[in-house]
C-alpha positions in Angstrom: 0.4 29.3 -2.6 -3.0 29.8 -4.3 -4.5 26.8 -2.4 -3.3 28.2 0.9 -4.5 31.7 0.2 -8.0 30.5 -0.9 -8.3 28.2 2.2 -7.4 31.2 4.5 -9.3 33.9 2.8 -12.4 31.8 1.7 -12.8 29.9 5.0 -15.5 27.3 4.7 -17.0 28.8 1.6 -14.5 26.9 -0.6 -12.9 23.5 -0.9 -9.5 24.3 -2.4 -7.3 21.8 -4.3 -4.1 22.4 -6.2 -1.9 20.5 -8.6 0.8 21.2 -11.0 1.8 20.0 -14.4 4.1 17.6 -12.5 4.4 16.7 -8.9 7.6 18.0 -7.3 7.6 19.5 -3.8 6.3 22.5 -2.0 9.0 25.1 -2.5 10.7 26.4 0.7 10.5 30.0 -0.5 6.8 29.5 -1.0 6.5 28.2 2.5 8.5 31.2 3.8 6.5 33.8 1.8 3.2 32.3 3.1 4.5 32.1 6.6 4.9 35.9 6.5 1.1 36.1 6.3 0.6 33.6 9.0 -0.4 30.8 6.6 1.3 27.5 7.0 1.5 25.5 3.7 4.4 23.3 4.9 2.0 20.3 5.2 0.6 20.7 1.6 1.7 18.2 -1.0 2.7 18.8 -4.6 0.3 16.8 -6.7 -0.1 16.2 -10.4 -3.1 17.4 -12.4 -4.1 13.8 -13.4 -5.3 13.2 -9.8 -8.2 15.6 -10.4 -9.1 15.3 -14.1 -12.4 13.5 -13.4 -13.5 15.7 -10.5 -16.7 17.8 -10.9 -15.3 21.2 -9.9 -17.2 24.5 -9.9 -14.1 26.4 -11.0 -10.7 25.3 -12.4 -8.2 28.2 -12.2 -4.8 28.0 -13.7 -2.3 30.5 -12.3 0.6 30.4 -14.7 0.9 30.3 -18.5 2.7 26.9 -18.5 -0.1 25.3 -16.5 -2.7 26.9 -18.8 -1.1 25.4 -21.9 -0.6 22.0 -20.3 -3.9 21.8 -18.4 -6.2 19.0 -19.6 -9.8 19.5 -20.1 -11.9 19.2 -16.9 -15.2 18.1 -18.4 -16.9 18.3 -15.0 -15.8 21.9 -14.3 -18.6 24.5 -14.5 -16.1 27.2 -15.3 -12.4 27.4 -16.3 -10.4 30.6 -15.6 -6.8 31.6 -16.3 -4.9 34.0 -14.1 -1.5 34.7 -15.7 1.1 35.0 -13.0 4.8 34.4 -13.3 6.0 31.0 -12.0 8.1 32.0 -9.0 10.0 28.7 -9.0 11.8 30.0 -12.1 13.1 33.1 -10.4 16.8 33.7 -10.5 19.3 35.7 -8.5 20.0 35.7 -4.8 17.7 34.0 -2.3 16.4 37.5 -1.4 15.7 38.2 -5.1 13.9 35.0 -5.5 11.9 35.5 -2.3 10.8 38.9 -3.6 9.3 37.2 -6.6 7.4 34.7 -4.4 6.1 37.7 -2.4 5.0 39.5 -5.5 3.2 36.5 -6.9 1.6 35.7 -3.5 0.3 39.3 -3.2 -1.0 39.3 -6.7 -2.9 36.0 -6.2 -4.3 37.3 -2.9 -5.6 40.4 -4.6 -7.1 38.4 -7.4 -8.9 36.0 -5.0 -10.3 39.0 -3.0 -11.4 40.8 -6.2 -12.9 37.9 -8.1 -13.9 35.2 -5.7 -14.9 36.8 -2.4 
């Protein structure tokens, strides 16, 4: 969701990439939550961090505590930030309950991008 939000909000000012501690799949509830904002992330791929370890990024931002703890050192990164959001993929309850968590995290990431990067 963070990649999709940064691409949408930042336009051509940023090149956004995302990866997780393990490659899985883009969660349907994430796709749905983003679609509510008119952002299509259905074509994004779940990628592993190892794909980017040697890239010279300006910023590396982790968005959940598990990723922060597991994130390797990006020696080429000029800055490393951690934004602590709950991992919505671990939400429980009904589909509506889980979607509510995705929406909360989506909105929190959006607000953080607007406040700190734009």
